[in-house]
Structure formats: structure tokens, C-alpha cells
C-alpha positions in Angstrom: 0.0 0.0 0.0 1.4 3.4 -1.0 0.7 6.5 1.1 2.1 10.0 1.0 3.3 12.1 3.8 0.8 14.7 5.0 1.5 18.3 4.0 2.8 20.5 6.9 2.5 24.2 7.6 5.1 26.4 9.5 4.3 29.6 11.1 7.2 31.9 11.6 6.7 34.7 14.2 9.6 37.2 15.0 9.1 38.5 18.5 10.8 41.1 20.9 9.3 42.2 24.2 6.0 40.6 23.5 5.1 38.9 26.7 1.6 40.4 26.7 0.8 39.1 23.2 2.0 35.5 23.1 -0.9 33.9 24.9 -3.6 35.8 23.1 -1.9 35.0 19.7 -1.6 31.2 20.4 -5.2 31.0 21.8 -6.4 32.7 18.6 -4.3 30.9 16.0 -4.7 27.3 17.4 -8.3 26.7 16.5 -7.7 28.3 13.0 -4.7 26.0 12.3 -6.7 23.0 13.5 -9.4 24.1 11.0 -6.9 24.2 8.1 -6.3 20.5 8.5 -2.5 20.4 8.2 0.2 19.3 10.6 1.8 22.5 11.8 4.6 24.1 13.8 4.8 27.6 15.3 8.3 29.0 15.4 8.9 32.0 17.6 12.1 33.7 16.5 13.1 35.6 19.6 15.4 38.6 19.9 16.7 38.4 23.5 14.1 40.3 25.5 14.4 42.0 28.9 10.8 40.9 29.8 9.2 37.5 30.2 8.7 36.7 26.5 10.9 33.7 26.5 9.4 32.2 29.7 5.8 32.6 28.3 6.8 30.9 25.1 8.3 28.0 27.0 5.3 27.6 29.2 3.1 27.2 26.1 5.6 24.8 24.7 5.2 22.6 27.8 1.6 22.3 26.9 2.0 22.0 23.1 5.3 20.6 21.5 4.3 22.3 18.2 5.4 25.5 19.7 9.1 26.0 19.1 11.6 28.6 20.0 14.7 30.1 18.3 16.6 32.4 20.6 19.5 34.5 19.3 22.8 35.2 20.9 22.2 39.0 20.5 19.5 41.2 19.1 19.5 40.8 15.3 16.3 42.6 14.3 13.1 41.5 12.7 14.4 40.9 9.2 17.2 38.6 10.4 14.8 36.9 12.9 12.4 36.2 10.1 15.1 34.6 7.9 16.3 32.4 10.7 12.7 31.2 11.2 12.6 30.4 7.5 15.8 28.4 7.6 14.7 26.4 10.5 11.2 25.7 9.3 10.3 22.3 7.9 6.8 23.0 6.5 5.7 22.5 2.9 4.3 26.0 3.2 5.5 28.7 5.5 3.6 31.7 6.8 5.4 34.7 8.2 3.3 37.0 10.5 3.4 39.3 13.5 2.3 38.3 17.0 0.2 41.3 17.6 -2.9 40.0 15.6 -2.6 42.9 13.2 -1.9 40.1 10.8 -5.3 38.3 11.2 -4.7 34.5 11.8 -8.0 33.7 10.1 -6.5 34.9 6.9 -4.3 31.8 6.9 -7.3 29.8 5.7 -7.7 31.5 2.4 -3.9 31.7 2.0 -3.6 28.0 2.3 -6.5 27.6 -0.1 -4.6 29.6 -2.7 -1.4 27.7 -2.1 -3.4 24.4 -2.7 -4.6 25.9 -6.0 -1.0 26.1 -7.1 0.3 29.5 -6.0 3.8 29.6 -4.5 3.4 33.0 -2.8 0.2 34.4 -1.3 0.7 38.0 -0.2 -1.7 39.6 2.3 -2.6 43.1 1.0 -4.1 45.7 3.3 -7.2 47.5 2.2 -7.2 49.7 5.3 -4.7 50.3 8.2 -6.4 50.8 11.5 -4.4 52.7 14.2 -2.1 54.5 11.7 -2.2 58.2 11.2 -2.5 59.8 7.8 1.2 60.8 7.7 2.4 57.3 8.2 0.0 56.1 5.5 1.2 58.7 3.2 4.9 57.8 3.8 4.0 54.1 3.1 2.2 55.0 -0.1 5.1 57.2 -1.4 7.6 54.5 -0.3 6.0 51.8 -2.3 5.6 54.2 -5.4 9.3 55.0 -5.2 10.5 51.3 -4.8 8.2 50.1 -7.7 9.3 53.0 -9.9 13.1 52.6 -9.6 13.9 49.2 -8.1 14.4 45.9 -9.8 12.0 44.2 -7.5 8.3 45.1 -8.0 6.5 44.9 -4.6 2.7 45.2 -4.5 1.6 48.2 -2.5 0.3 47.8 1.1 1.9 44.3 1.5 4.1 43.7 4.6 5.9 40.6 5.6 2.7 38.7 6.2 2.7 36.1 3.5 2.6 32.4 2.7 5.4 30.9 0.7 5.8 27.4 -0.7 8.8 25.3 0.3 10.6 25.9 -2.9 10.3 29.7 -2.5 11.7 29.3 1.1 14.5 27.2 -0.2 15.5 29.8 -2.9 15.3 32.7 -0.4 17.6 31.0 2.1 20.2 30.4 -0.7 20.4 34.2 -1.2 23.5 35.8 0.4 22.2 39.3 1.0 22.6 40.4 4.6 19.9 43.1 4.6 17.0 40.7 5.1 14.4 42.7 3.1 11.9 39.9 2.8 9.5 41.7 0.5 12.3 42.4 -2.0 13.8 38.9 -1.7 10.4 37.2 -2.4 10.0 39.5 -5.4 13.5 38.6 -6.7 12.9 34.9 -6.4 9.6 35.1 -8.3 7.3 32.0 -9.0 3.6 32.2 -9.1 2.1 34.8 -6.8 -1.3 36.1 -5.8 -3.0 38.5 -3.3 -5.4 38.1 -0.5 -6.9 41.4 0.8 -7.8 42.2 4.3 -8.6 45.1 6.6 -5.8 45.6 9.2 -7.0 45.8 12.7 -5.3 47.6 15.6 -2.9 45.8 17.9 -4.4 43.3 20.3 -2.2 44.3 23.2 0.5 46.8 24.1 2.8 48.8 21.8 4.8 47.4 19.0 8.6 47.1 19.5 9.4 46.2 15.9 8.9 48.3 12.7 8.2 51.7 14.4 8.1 54.7 12.1 11.9 55.2 11.8 12.4 51.4 11.6 9.9 51.2 8.6 11.9 54.1 6.9 15.1 52.2 7.4 13.6 49.0 5.9 12.2 51.0 3.0 15.6 52.7 2.4 17.2 49.4 2.4 14.8 48.2 -0.3 15.7 51.2 -2.5 19.5 50.9 -2.0 19.7 47.1 -2.1 17.5 46.6 -5.2 18.4 49.6 -7.3 21.3 51.7 -8.4 19.0 54.6 -9.3 20.2 56.9 -6.5 23.8 56.7 -8.0 22.4 57.6 -11.5 20.4 60.4 -9.9 23.3 61.9 -8.2 25.4 61.8 -11.4 22.6 63.4 -13.4 22.4 66.2 -10.7 26.1 66.7 -11.0 26.0 67.0 -14.8 23.0 69.4 -14.5 24.8 71.6 -12.0 28.0 71.6 -13.9 26.2 72.5 -17.1 24.2 75.2 -15.4 27.4 76.7 -13.9 29.2 76.6 -17.3 26.2 78.4 -18.9 26.2 81.0 -16.3 29.9 81.6 -16.7 29.5 82.1 -20.5 26.6 84.6 -19.9 28.7 86.4 -17.3 31.7 86.6 -19.7 29.6 87.9 -22.6 28.0 90.5 -20.4 31.3 91.6 -19.0 32.8 92.0 -22.4 30.0 94.1 -23.7 29.7 96.1 -20.5 26.4 94.9 -19.3 25.8 94.9 -15.5 25.6 91.4 -14.2 23.1 91.2 -11.4 25.0 89.1 -9.0 26.4 89.8 -5.5 28.0 88.1 -2.6 24.7 86.7 -1.2 23.9 85.1 -4.5 27.3 83.6 -4.7 27.2 82.3 -1.2 23.8 80.7 -1.8 25.0 79.0 -5.0 28.2 77.7 -3.3 26.1 76.3 -0.3 23.6 74.7 -2.7 26.3 73.0 -4.8 28.1 72.0 -1.6 24.9 70.5 -0.3 24.3 68.5 -3.5 27.9 67.2 -3.3 27.5 66.0 0.3 24.2 64.3 -0.6 26.0 62.6 -3.6 28.8 61.5 -1.3 26.3 60.2 1.2 24.5 58.2 -1.4 27.8 56.8 -2.6 28.6 55.9 1.0 25.4 54.0 1.5 26.2 51.7 -1.4 29.8 51.3 -0.2 28.6 50.5 3.3 26.4 47.7 2.0 29.2 46.3 -0.2 31.3 46.4 3.0 28.7 44.5 4.9 28.3 41.9 2.2 32.0 41.2 1.7 32.6 40.6 5.4 30.4 37.5 5.1 29.5 37.5 8.8 26.7 35.1 9.8 23.3 36.7 9.6 22.4 35.5 13.1 23.9 33.2 15.8 21.4 30.9 17.6 21.8 30.7 21.4 19.0 28.1 21.8 16.9 26.1 19.4 14.1 24.5 21.4 11.8 22.0 19.8 14.0 21.2 16.8 15.4 17.8 16.0 18.8 19.3 15.2 20.5 22.6 15.9 21.4 23.4 12.3 19.0 25.0 9.8 16.6 22.7 8.0 16.8 23.8 4.3 13.9 21.7 3.3 11.9 18.7 4.5 12.2 15.3 3.1 10.6 14.9 -0.3 7.3 13.1 -0.4 7.9 9.5 -1.1 5.7 6.4 -1.4 5.8 4.3 1.7 
């Protein structure tokens, strides 16, 4: 008699200082995952926290061995924590989501349905963003527009890290060597068959977020622009040529007017303003160049993206690149 191994689902949840959210999250997601009808594991990728987050996770693990914990030797940030969870996951499909319930667990049901239809990536796209002011929504809108205009990777607007990925997508992502961990861009680069599931984003279930605050989101967005496009370098070069051409033109006009005795309407304040403007443009150009050089420097060092302090609930301490292939038994 020939049987096939049952499909499995991994849930990867990066956490930091979330002791008040863990229990609510697990109580909410458990019945939903049972309804999906797949074997599953929930991997908490924990940045070392000063609160009781680790203890709360371990208490739940004592009651349910499907709850697993990756703890890092130092704080690595949400992007790297997410990549670690992907590397240690064993599911045929992997969902990345936040613990604060702003990524609604019930959306996993239609995401898994889309995966079963044959899609390798199912992105959760926000129709609305409860709890965010107009300025942050505006910054998000402009950020997605800029990235999709100039970057190599096209990212659907209003999609965060909340998504389902098939095992082959996870396998290809974990092969990539980039150290920035911009998951949205990495998934776009990998490609495969993708679709969207829309939802209305609710407010946090408890407390304040400690990941992806406003400036953190700006930093992640800037990484997306710099790491997936050389457009800023091109823009700085174009600005340099434009200023040089303008200065040369002004110089010719000034020489002609001087030769023919026309008064030239320029004084010390104007010269100072022009010098300061051109100096500012030069500093910006140098800063852009420095950002690219800094990322090259980070890449060539080839330091590990993360170091695991404890891996609790895993059969082995090394990453699991992919589960055993389905075979006839």
C-alpha cells in the first residue's frame, strides 16, 4: 500500500518584548490552524528580551510541543529573525506573520487555499490600516511608489511581511547571500507564481509594538531602495551634470555681459547661496555613494546573519533547508 506524507505548515513569528501578546496569539491561532487540517509548527524567532517573553513561550511549549523557539545570541532585528525562522522551518508551506494580531490569523485559511490551488506565494494586501495616522499612511504610499518605480523588484503596495510561501520559495530565499533581510524584495526577486489576498488591518491586540516603528519602517524602505536599485547613484550623477552644465552656462553669460559692458546682477549673497547649494548637493551625492559602499562592506565581510543561542523543539540545531521529499511508503 502506497501513502504520501501529509502536508505540513510552518508559522514563523519574529518577536521582541511581546510577553503580553504571546498567549492571546496562540489562543487565537490554534483553532484556526486546526481548521486548516495540516500538521503545523509555530516557530517564535526571539530577539533576547528583557521581559518574560521567553518564559511565556516555554510555558506554552510545555503544553504543546508544536510551539518552538529560536533564541539569538544577541539582538539581530526583525528581518534577520524572520530569515532564521525560514531556515529552521520544515513545512511544505511557511507563513510569516506578526504576533500582535494585526496580521489576522483567520487569513491563513484562504492563503492555504490559494497555495493548494498552485500559487507559490500568497501575499496579504491591506485594504485599510487601523491605528495608523495619515502621515504614516502617506509615507508608506510614497515609499511603495518609489520602490516600484526605480527598483528591480516590484512589490505590490500595502503588503508587509505577512505572506505564505511554498517550500521551494523558502529554499531559494535561504540560498540568497544578501545580509539586509528585506523579505519583500527577496520574495519579489525569487519570483514564482504569486497572488494576493486582501484584508482590513485591525489595531494591535495588546500593548505597543517594538518592531517596525516609524523610523524602523523608513530604514527598511531605504534598504529596499538601495539594495535593489542603483538609481540613486544615477540620480546623483545626473544632478552633478546638471549643476556643472548650469554653472558653465552662467559663466559664459557672465563673460559675454562683462565683455559688452552689461551689468551682471549678482552679488555676494547670491554667490554664497550658489556655493552652499552646490556643496549640499555634493554632500548628498557623497552620502549616497557611502550608503552603497557601506552595503558592499557588509556583504564582503560574510559574517553570519544570526547566531542561535538556543533552538528548542527542533530535532537538530542546524537549519533545515527543506523537508524530506514526499515518497511512497
